[in-house]
C-alpha positions as CSV (number, residue, x, y, z in Angstrom):
1,M,0.0,0.0,0.0
2,L,1.3,3.5,-0.9
3,L,1.3,6.1,1.9
4,C,-0.2,9.2,0.4
5,D,-1.3,12.8,1.2
6,F,-3.1,14.8,-1.5
7,H,-3.7,18.1,0.3
8,I,-0.6,20.0,1.0
9,H,0.1,23.8,1.1
10,T,3.4,25.7,0.9
11,K,4.4,29.4,1.0
12,Y,3.0,29.7,-2.5
13,S,-0.3,30.3,-0.7
14,D,-0.9,30.1,3.0
15,G,1.5,27.4,4.1
16,S,4.3,28.1,6.6
17,M,7.1,26.2,4.7
18,E,8.9,26.6,1.4
19,L,8.1,24.0,-1.3
20,R,11.5,22.3,-1.1
21,K,11.3,21.9,2.7
22,V,7.8,20.5,2.5
23,V,9.0,17.9,-0.1
24,D,11.9,17.0,2.1
25,L,9.7,16.6,5.2
26,F,7.4,14.2,3.5
27,G,10.2,12.4,1.8
28,Q,12.1,11.9,5.0
29,A,8.9,10.6,6.7
30,G,8.7,7.8,4.2
31,F,5.7,8.9,2.0
32,D,5.2,7.3,-1.4
33,V,2.9,9.9,-3.0
34,V,2.0,13.5,-2.3
35,A,0.2,16.2,-4.1
36,I,1.1,19.9,-3.7
37,T,-2.2,21.8,-3.8
38,D,-1.7,25.5,-3.0
39,H,-4.8,27.7,-3.0
40,V,-6.3,29.4,-6.1
41,V,-8.7,31.8,-4.4
42,N,-11.7,33.6,-5.9
43,G,-11.5,37.4,-6.1
44,D,-15.2,38.1,-6.1
45,S,-15.7,38.3,-2.3
46,M,-14.3,40.2,0.6
47,I,-12.5,37.1,2.0
48,G,-11.1,36.3,-1.5
49,K,-9.9,39.8,-2.0
50,L,-8.0,39.7,1.3
51,A,-6.3,36.4,0.2
52,H,-5.2,38.2,-3.0
53,K,-4.0,41.2,-1.1
54,F,-1.8,39.2,1.2
55,R,-0.7,36.8,-1.6
56,F,-2.3,33.7,0.0
57,T,-3.2,32.5,-3.5
58,I,-1.7,31.4,-6.7
59,T,-2.6,33.7,-9.6
60,E,-2.6,33.3,-13.3
61,K,0.6,35.4,-13.3
62,N,2.7,33.0,-11.2
63,F,0.9,29.7,-12.0
64,N,3.5,28.6,-14.6
65,E,6.3,29.3,-12.1
66,Y,4.5,27.3,-9.5
67,L,4.0,24.4,-11.8
68,E,7.6,24.5,-13.0
69,N,8.9,24.4,-9.5
70,V,6.6,21.6,-8.4
71,R,7.8,19.6,-11.3
72,Y,11.4,20.3,-10.5
73,E,10.9,19.2,-7.0
74,A,9.0,16.1,-8.2
75,E,12.1,15.0,-10.1
76,R,14.3,15.6,-7.1
77,A,11.9,13.8,-4.8
78,W,11.8,10.8,-7.1
79,N,15.6,10.6,-7.4
80,K,16.2,11.2,-3.6
81,Y,13.3,9.5,-1.9
82,G,11.5,7.4,-4.5
83,M,8.5,9.7,-3.8
84,L,6.0,10.6,-6.4
85,V,5.0,14.3,-6.3
86,I,1.9,15.4,-8.3
87,P,1.1,19.0,-9.1
88,G,-2.3,20.3,-8.0
89,V,-4.2,23.2,-6.6
90,E,-7.1,23.8,-4.2
91,I,-9.7,25.9,-5.9
92,S,-11.1,28.0,-3.0
93,K,-14.4,29.7,-3.2
94,N,-14.5,31.7,0.0
95,Y,-17.5,33.6,1.2
96,L,-18.9,34.8,4.6
97,S,-21.6,32.1,4.4
98,S,-20.5,28.5,4.9
99,D,-23.4,27.4,2.7
100,K,-21.8,29.3,-0.3
101,S,-18.2,28.3,0.3
102,A,-16.5,25.3,-1.3
103,H,-12.9,24.0,-1.8
104,I,-12.0,21.6,-4.6
105,L,-8.7,19.8,-5.1
106,I,-7.6,19.5,-8.7
107,I,-4.9,16.8,-8.7
108,D,-2.5,16.6,-11.7
109,I,-3.4,20.0,-13.0
110,K,-1.7,21.2,-16.2
111,D,-3.3,24.6,-16.9
112,Y,-4.5,27.4,-14.7
113,I,-8.2,27.3,-13.7
114,P,-9.6,30.5,-12.2
115,A,-11.6,30.1,-9.0
116,C,-14.1,32.7,-10.1
117,E,-15.4,30.4,-12.9
118,S,-18.7,28.6,-12.4
119,Y,-18.6,25.1,-10.8
120,E,-19.5,23.5,-14.1
121,K,-16.7,25.2,-15.9
122,I,-14.1,24.3,-13.2
123,F,-15.2,20.7,-13.2
124,L,-15.3,20.4,-17.0
125,E,-11.9,22.0,-17.4
126,A,-10.4,19.7,-14.8
127,K,-11.8,16.7,-16.7
128,R,-10.3,18.1,-19.9
129,Q,-6.9,18.1,-18.2
130,N,-7.4,14.5,-17.1
131,A,-7.1,15.7,-13.5
132,I,-8.8,14.2,-10.4
133,V,-11.5,16.3,-8.6
134,V,-11.8,16.0,-4.9
135,A,-14.3,17.8,-2.6
136,C,-12.3,19.1,0.4
137,H,-13.5,19.1,4.0
138,P,-17.1,18.9,2.7
139,H,-18.9,18.9,6.0
140,H,-18.7,20.5,9.5
141,M,-15.2,20.8,11.0
142,K,-14.3,21.1,14.7
143,G,-13.0,24.5,15.7
144,E,-13.5,26.2,12.4
145,I,-15.3,29.6,12.1
146,R,-16.2,28.9,8.5
147,N,-17.1,25.6,7.0
148,T,-17.2,24.7,3.3
149,L,-20.7,23.2,2.8
150,Y,-21.7,24.1,-0.7
151,L,-20.7,21.0,-2.5
152,W,-22.2,18.7,0.2
153,N,-25.5,20.7,0.2
154,N,-25.5,20.5,-3.6
155,R,-24.1,17.0,-4.1
156,Q,-27.1,15.8,-6.2
157,K,-26.2,18.4,-8.7
158,Y,-22.4,18.2,-8.7
159,G,-21.7,14.7,-7.4
160,K,-21.3,13.4,-11.0
161,Y,-18.2,15.6,-11.4
162,I,-16.5,14.6,-8.2
163,D,-14.0,11.7,-8.2
164,A,-13.6,11.5,-4.4
165,W,-14.7,13.2,-1.2
166,E,-12.4,13.8,1.8
167,I,-13.7,11.4,4.4
168,A,-11.1,12.8,6.8
169,N,-9.2,16.0,6.9
170,R,-6.4,16.5,9.4
171,D,-8.2,15.5,12.7
172,D,-11.8,15.6,11.4
173,V,-13.7,12.6,10.2
174,F,-16.8,13.1,8.0
175,N,-19.0,10.1,8.7
176,V,-21.6,11.4,6.2
177,V,-19.3,10.5,3.3
178,S,-19.1,6.9,4.5
179,L,-22.8,6.7,5.1
180,K,-23.5,7.8,1.5
181,R,-20.8,5.2,0.3
182,Y,-19.1,7.9,-1.7
183,P,-15.6,7.4,-3.1
184,Y,-13.1,8.8,-0.5
185,I,-9.6,9.8,0.4
186,A,-8.1,11.3,3.6
187,N,-5.6,14.1,3.8
188,S,-3.7,16.4,6.2
189,D,-4.6,19.8,4.7
190,F,-0.9,20.5,5.5
191,H,0.1,24.0,6.4
192,K,2.7,23.6,9.1
193,P,5.0,20.7,10.2
194,R,2.8,19.4,13.0
195,H,0.1,18.7,10.4
196,L,2.2,15.8,9.1
197,Y,0.7,13.8,11.9
198,S,-2.9,13.4,10.7
199,W,-5.2,11.4,8.5
200,K,-3.7,9.9,5.3
201,T,-4.7,7.7,2.3
202,L,-3.4,4.2,1.5
203,L,-3.6,3.1,-2.1
204,N,-3.0,-0.4,-3.5
205,C,-1.6,0.5,-6.9
206,E,1.6,1.2,-8.8
207,K,3.6,4.3,-8.0
208,D,2.8,6.4,-11.0
209,S,0.4,9.3,-11.6
210,E,-2.0,7.5,-13.9
211,A,-2.3,4.5,-11.7
212,V,-2.8,6.7,-8.6
213,K,-5.6,8.6,-10.4
214,R,-7.3,5.4,-11.5
215,C,-7.1,4.0,-8.0
216,I,-8.8,7.1,-6.5
217,K,-11.4,7.3,-9.3
218,N,-12.3,3.6,-9.1
219,N,-12.0,3.7,-5.3
220,R,-10.8,0.1,-5.1
221,G,-7.8,-0.7,-2.9
222,V,-8.3,2.5,-0.9
223,A,-7.9,2.8,2.9
224,I,-7.3,5.5,5.4
225,T,-4.9,5.6,8.3
226,L,-3.8,8.0,11.1
227,F,-0.1,8.9,10.7
228,R,1.4,9.4,14.1
229,R,4.8,10.0,15.6
């Protein structure tokens, strides 16, 4: 089984660590597969505008630099640790209302996708790029002022576009995902070193991007585990 984490942030958005240090942290901890998924935040809300002001988001201007650096680190990680690093983003639609907010992982992204686009356009563009779409922390989280409930509340409309739902995020477990028997993965939502110790995904597949994406999409040979010291 491959030890995986598909929800990781760096200083390219609101993470506390540089990309290279994040890659080394996970490589030295023995991970097999990780996805770097810095935020792409909407600019059509007060919260989104603040994220842009403080540079807690990737923009169209620096997306190619971001992608190039992730790919460079992926080659280094493979040679040094035998760890697969997949480029991704977290499309972040942030509003004051939790019922309007949603976060979406796009795993194995190739081209920039604006967060201000409609959900349908985002999902269809991700599919065009042969990327995996994951609904992040889709239900209520402990200790959070704002939740991201839009996709869960509208799952009948958008569920057909979503390859997997986060059944666990850091220390939260979303039993509703299990009760609905939806395809799932578990991630750390990594922002700082202590977040390494959190929920993770185990995949029974080959260690390459296409095999990993198929495994997530088919949701066979998928398990979750708590990674602790």
